[in-house]
C-alpha positions in Angstrom: 13.2 -2.6 3.9 10.7 -1.4 1.5 10.7 -4.0 -1.3 9.0 -3.8 -4.7 8.2 -7.1 -6.3 7.4 -7.1 -10.0 5.7 -10.1 -11.6 3.4 -10.6 -14.6 0.9 -12.8 -12.8 -0.4 -12.6 -9.2 -3.1 -13.7 -6.8 -6.0 -13.6 -6.2 -7.1 -13.7 -9.9 -4.3 -16.0 -11.1 -4.2 -19.8 -11.1 -0.5 -20.0 -12.1 2.1 -21.6 -9.9 4.3 -18.6 -10.3 1.6 -16.3 -8.8 1.4 -18.6 -5.8 5.2 -18.7 -5.4 5.6 -15.0 -5.5 2.7 -14.4 -3.1 4.2 -16.8 -0.6 7.6 -15.0 -1.0 5.9 -11.7 -0.4 4.1 -12.9 2.7 7.3 -14.3 4.1 9.0 -10.9 3.7 6.0 -9.3 5.4 6.4 -11.7 8.3 10.0 -10.6 8.6 9.0 -7.0 9.0 9.5 -5.7 5.5 7.1 -3.4 3.7 6.1 -5.2 0.5 4.5 -3.9 -2.6 3.7 -6.1 -5.6 3.4 -4.5 -9.1 1.5 -6.6 -11.6 -0.5 -6.2 -14.9 -4.2 -6.8 -15.1 -5.9 -6.6 -18.5 -9.4 -6.6 -16.9 -8.9 -3.2 -15.1 -11.0 -0.2 -16.1 -8.7 2.3 -14.4 -5.0 2.8 -15.0 -4.0 1.7 -11.5 -5.7 -0.3 -8.7 -4.4 -0.7 -5.2 -5.5 -3.6 -3.0 -4.1 -5.6 -0.1 -3.8 -9.4 0.5 -2.4 -10.9 3.7 -0.4 -7.7 4.4 0.9 -7.4 0.8 0.1 -4.2 -1.1 -0.9 -5.1 -4.7 -0.6 -2.4 -7.4 -2.3 -3.6 -10.5 -1.8 -1.6 -13.7 -3.9 -1.8 -16.8 -2.3 -3.7 -19.7 -3.2 -5.6 -22.8 -3.9 -9.4 -22.4 -0.7 -11.4 -22.1 -2.1 -14.9 -21.3 -3.7 -17.4 -23.6 -3.8 -15.3 -26.7 -2.0 -15.5 -30.0 1.8 -15.3 -29.9 2.1 -12.2 -32.0 -0.4 -10.2 -30.0 1.1 -11.5 -26.7 4.6 -10.3 -27.8 3.2 -6.9 -28.7 1.3 -6.5 -25.4 4.3 -7.7 -23.3 6.6 -5.2 -25.1 4.5 -2.4 -23.6 4.5 -3.7 -20.1 7.4 -1.6 -18.8 6.0 1.6 -20.4 2.5 1.1 -19.1 3.7 0.2 -15.6 5.9 3.2 -15.4 3.1 5.6 -16.5 0.8 4.0 -13.9 3.2 3.9 -10.9 5.8 6.6 -11.2 4.0 9.0 -9.0 3.4 6.3 -6.4 7.1 5.4 -6.5 8.2 9.0 -6.0 6.2 9.1 -2.8 7.2 5.5 -1.8 10.7 5.0 -3.0 11.7 1.3 -2.8 14.9 0.2 -1.1 15.3 -2.7 -3.5 13.5 -4.4 -6.5 12.8 -8.1 -7.0 11.5 -9.1 -10.4 10.4 -12.4 -11.9 11.0 -13.7 -15.4 9.1 -14.8 -17.5 8.3 -12.1 -18.8 11.6 -10.7 -20.2 9.9 -7.3 -20.7 10.2 -5.8 -17.2 14.0 -5.0 -17.6 13.4 -1.5 -18.9 11.1 -0.7 -16.0 13.7 -2.0 -13.5 16.3 0.1 -15.2 14.3 3.3 -14.8 13.7 2.6 -11.1 17.5 1.9 -10.6 18.5 5.1 -12.4 16.0 7.3 -10.5 16.6 5.9 -7.0 19.9 4.0 -7.1 18.5 0.8 -5.7 19.7 -2.8 -6.2 17.7 -5.5 -8.0 17.3 -9.3 -7.9 16.0 -11.1 -10.9 14.3 -14.5 -10.3 14.9 -16.2 -13.6 12.6 -19.2 -14.1 12.5 -19.4 -17.9 15.4 -19.0 -20.4 13.5 -17.2 -23.1 13.8 -17.1 -26.1 16.3 -20.0 -26.0 13.6 -22.6 -25.4 11.6 -21.4 -28.4 14.6 -22.0 -30.6 15.1 -25.4 -29.1 11.5 -26.3 -29.8 11.6 -25.0 -33.4 9.1 -22.3 -32.7 11.4 -19.5 -34.0 14.6 -19.7 -36.1 17.8 -18.7 -34.5 19.1 -15.2 -35.5 15.8 -14.5 -37.3 14.4 -11.0 -36.8 12.0 -12.1 -34.1 14.7 -14.0 -32.3 17.0 -10.9 -32.3 14.1 -8.8 -31.1 13.5 -11.1 -28.1 17.3 -11.4 -27.4 17.5 -7.6 -27.3 15.0 -7.4 -24.4 16.5 -10.5 -22.8 19.8 -8.6 -22.6 18.1 -5.6 -21.1 16.5 -7.9 -18.5 19.8 -9.3 -17.4 21.7 -6.0 -17.6 19.4 -4.3 -15.0 19.8 -7.1 -12.5 22.5 -6.9 -9.8 21.9 -10.6 -9.0 20.1 -13.3 -11.0 18.8 -16.5 -9.4 18.4 -19.4 -11.7 16.5 -22.5 -10.7 19.1 -25.3 -10.9 22.9 -26.0 -11.0 22.5 -27.1 -14.7 21.0 -23.8 -15.6 24.0 -22.1 -13.9 26.3 -24.2 -16.0 24.4 -23.2 -19.1 25.0 -19.5 -18.4 28.7 -20.2 -17.8 29.0 -21.1 -21.4 27.8 -17.7 -22.6 29.6 -14.4 -22.9 27.8 -12.9 -19.9 28.7 -11.6 -16.4 28.4 -14.9 -14.7 29.4 -13.4 -11.3 25.9 -12.0 -10.8 24.3 -15.5 -11.3 23.5 -18.0 -8.6 21.2 -20.9 -7.9 17.9 -20.0 -6.3 15.7 -23.1 -6.0 12.0 -22.9 -6.4 10.1 -22.7 -3.2 6.8 -23.4 -1.5 5.1 -22.4 1.8 4.9 -25.8 3.5 1.7 -26.2 5.6 -0.1 -29.0 7.2 -2.2 -31.0 4.7 -5.4 -32.6 5.8 -6.8 -35.5 3.9 -10.0 -34.6 2.0 -13.0 -36.6 1.0 -13.0 -38.0 -2.6 -15.3 -35.3 -4.0 -13.7 -34.9 -7.5 -12.9 -38.5 -7.8 -16.6 -39.3 -7.4 -17.7 -36.4 -9.7 -15.4 -37.7 -12.5 -16.3 -41.4 -12.0 -12.7 -42.3 -11.0 -13.4 -44.0 -7.6 -11.6 -47.3 -8.6 -8.8 -45.6 -10.6 -5.2 -44.6 -9.8 -5.2 -41.1 -11.1 -2.1 -39.4 -12.6 -2.8 -35.7 -12.1 -1.3 -33.1 -14.4 -2.0 -29.5 -13.4 -0.8 -26.2 -15.0 0.3 -25.0 -18.4 -0.4 -27.4 -21.3 1.9 -26.0 -23.9 4.7 -26.7 -26.4 7.4 -26.5 -23.8 5.8 -29.4 -22.0 5.7 -31.6 -25.0 2.3 -33.1 -24.2 2.6 -35.7 -26.9 4.9 -37.4 -24.5 2.1 -37.9 -22.0 -0.3 -38.9 -24.7 2.0 -41.7 -25.5 1.9 -42.7 -21.9 -1.9 -42.8 -22.0 -1.8 -44.9 -25.1 0.7 -47.4 -23.4 -1.6 -47.6 -20.4 -4.7 -47.9 -22.5 -5.3 -51.6 -21.5 -4.6 -51.0 -17.8 -8.0 -50.9 -16.1 -6.8 -49.0 -13.1 -4.8 -46.2 -14.8 -6.3 -42.7 -15.6 -4.6 -39.5 -16.6 -6.3 -36.2 -15.6 -5.1 -32.9 -17.2 -6.2 -29.6 -15.7 -5.1 -26.3 -17.2 -4.8 -24.3 -20.4 -2.3 -23.7 -23.1 -1.4 -24.2 -26.8 -1.6 -28.0 -26.7 -5.1 -28.4 -25.2 -6.5 -29.0 -28.7 -3.7 -31.7 -29.3 -4.8 -33.5 -26.1 -8.5 -33.5 -27.1 -7.8 -34.6 -30.7 -5.5 -37.4 -29.7 -8.0 -38.5 -27.1 -10.6 -38.9 -29.8 -8.3 -40.3 -32.4 -6.9 -43.0 -30.1 -10.1 -43.6 -28.2 -8.4 -42.8 -24.9 -11.1 -43.4 -22.3 -8.3 -43.4 -19.7 -7.7 -39.6 -20.2 -9.7 -36.6 -19.1 -9.2 -32.9 -19.7 -10.6 -30.1 -17.5 -10.3 -26.4 -18.0 -8.4 -24.3 -15.4 -9.8 -24.0 -11.9 -9.1 -21.6 -9.1 -6.2 -22.2 -6.7 -8.4 -23.7 -3.9 -10.0 -26.3 -6.2 -6.6 -27.0 -7.9 -5.0 -28.0 -4.6 -8.1 -29.9 -3.4 -7.8 -32.0 -6.6 -4.1 -32.5 -6.1 -4.7 -33.6 -2.5 -7.3 -36.2 -3.7 -5.5 -37.8 -6.6 -2.6 -40.3 -6.6 0.5 -39.3 -8.7 1.9 -36.0 -9.9 2.6 -36.0 -13.6 4.8 -33.7 -15.6 6.8 -33.4 -18.9 9.5 -31.2 -20.4 10.3 -31.0 -24.1 13.3 -33.2 -25.1 14.9 -30.4 -27.3 15.4 -28.0 -24.4 19.1 -27.0 -24.0 18.3 -25.3 -20.7 17.0 -27.1 -17.6 13.7 -26.3 -16.0 12.3 -27.2 -12.6 8.5 -27.0 -13.1 6.8 -25.2 -10.2 4.0 -27.8 -10.2 6.4 -30.3 -8.7 6.4 -28.2 -5.5 2.7 -28.8 -5.1 3.1 -32.5 -5.7 5.7 -32.7 -3.0 3.7 -30.6 -0.6 0.8 -32.9 -0.9 3.0 -36.0 -0.7 2.4 -37.2 -4.2 4.9 -39.4 -6.0 6.3 -37.6 -9.1 6.4 -39.2 -12.5 7.7 -37.5 -15.5 10.1 -36.8 -18.4 12.9 -34.3 -18.8 15.4 -33.2 -21.5 18.8 -34.8 -21.5 21.2 -33.7 -18.8 18.5 -32.1 -16.6 19.6 -32.4 -13.0 16.0 -32.7 -11.8 16.3 -36.4 -12.6 19.1 -36.8 -10.1 17.5 -34.7 -7.4 14.2 -36.6 -7.5 15.8 -40.1 -7.9 18.4 -39.6 -5.2 15.7 -38.7 -2.7 13.4 -41.4 -3.9 10.6 -38.9 -4.5 9.5 -40.2 -7.8 10.5 -41.6 -11.2 12.0 -39.3 -13.9 13.3 -40.3 -17.3 14.6 -38.7 -20.4 11.8 -37.7 -22.7 11.4 -40.5 -25.3 12.1 -43.3 -22.9 8.5 -44.4 -23.1 9.1 -48.0 -22.0 10.6 -47.1 -18.6 8.1 -44.3 -18.1 5.2 -46.8 -18.6 6.9 -49.4 -16.4 7.3 -46.9 -13.5 3.7 -45.9 -13.9 2.6 -49.5 -13.6 4.7 -50.0 -10.5 3.0 -47.0 -8.9 -0.4 -48.3 -10.0 0.2 -51.7 -8.5 1.5 -50.6 -5.1 -0.3 -48.2 -2.8 2.5 -48.5 -0.2 5.0 -47.4 -2.9 2.9 -44.4 -3.7 2.7 -43.4 0.0 6.4 -43.9 0.7 7.5 -42.1 -2.4 5.2 -39.2 -1.7 6.4 -38.9 1.8 10.0 -38.7 0.5 9.0 -35.9 -1.8 7.5 -33.9 1.1 10.7 -34.4 3.1 12.8 -33.2 0.1 10.5 -30.1 -0.1 11.1 -29.2 3.5 14.8 -29.7 3.3 15.6 -27.9 0.0 12.6 -25.9 -1.3 11.1 -23.9 1.5 10.0 -20.3 1.1 12.0 -19.4 4.2 15.2 -20.6 2.5 14.5 -18.6 -0.7 13.6 -15.5 1.3 16.8 -15.6 3.3 18.9 -16.0 0.3 17.4 -12.9 -1.5 17.3 -10.9 1.8 21.0 -11.6 2.5 22.0 -10.1 -0.9 20.4 -6.8 0.0 21.5 -6.8 3.6 25.1 -7.7 2.9 25.3 -5.1 0.2 24.2 -2.5 2.7 
């Protein structure tokens, strides 16, 4: 099959987990004999369209406005134009290389119009990989008011996004249950777990631990988006509660709206047990993850939908025990706890979170065993081969 994958962030320039996941999916499709083209925006382009190749995947990058790490209003405006700019850039290419099917990734919600045009022109089927229930989480977090003008604006594009998908893969059973409560065609929804390409991991020398002066520390590593949805105040409270533990250190690597919060709270509370580093490339990111001790994450307690952060796949691949907080009812807690791959609590349960952190600090054997359990869980349930087969079967069985 000739498959078109549409995503707002992709390798090699991206450091996001979503970019890595989509590339791994694309490469797996290539290995199965499919012809794969990825369509993605790039604000740094001089020309309207760029064509490159990476590991057998053809990458079409189209010029767009900046959509990462800018003000929310400007980002919304620039994302609104994604479908229009993409169509102008690639319509000639698509006429000469008609896809057999389209796979698109959300966030963003603004590719629905583009997918609709492709479907109308060439009668193809589409699969939406839905990883973020937007704008619902912004309402949950108090960023926008429900039924406000901006909320209705985003909801309009969200409906277009769902309408133009023949199948929609959400990341957990709880998310599927959430959509069952809505007036929506639930028959097109299914659970599609996150995935990772699982390779052999070699132990590296302690380069970054030495650079940062953390040789005698147990390092809790947080990598990725540092934003409102993650509720970083939760992890700052953990740092405060571990302040007197001489072995504990929290390392944050990434970017987002709450970086300034981390830095200000570090200074205000004199948190010498906390370090922030700006984003690094994928290779360095995974070298760091390999070197440090515990994978850390947090989700906002007000979420009504249930997220499975992509960073957890990296933690499991590198056999790191997982420690974190989720919103009430999130089935991630049961998955990780049942498989003894880490410790997850409802956000706000600071005492238990700190207690689990101390247990991990005090026992290297516990860290090793818990990390090994996480890698076994990854292989069993979150492989890229499994995700690829699930999507592939939708298109094949339709034919």
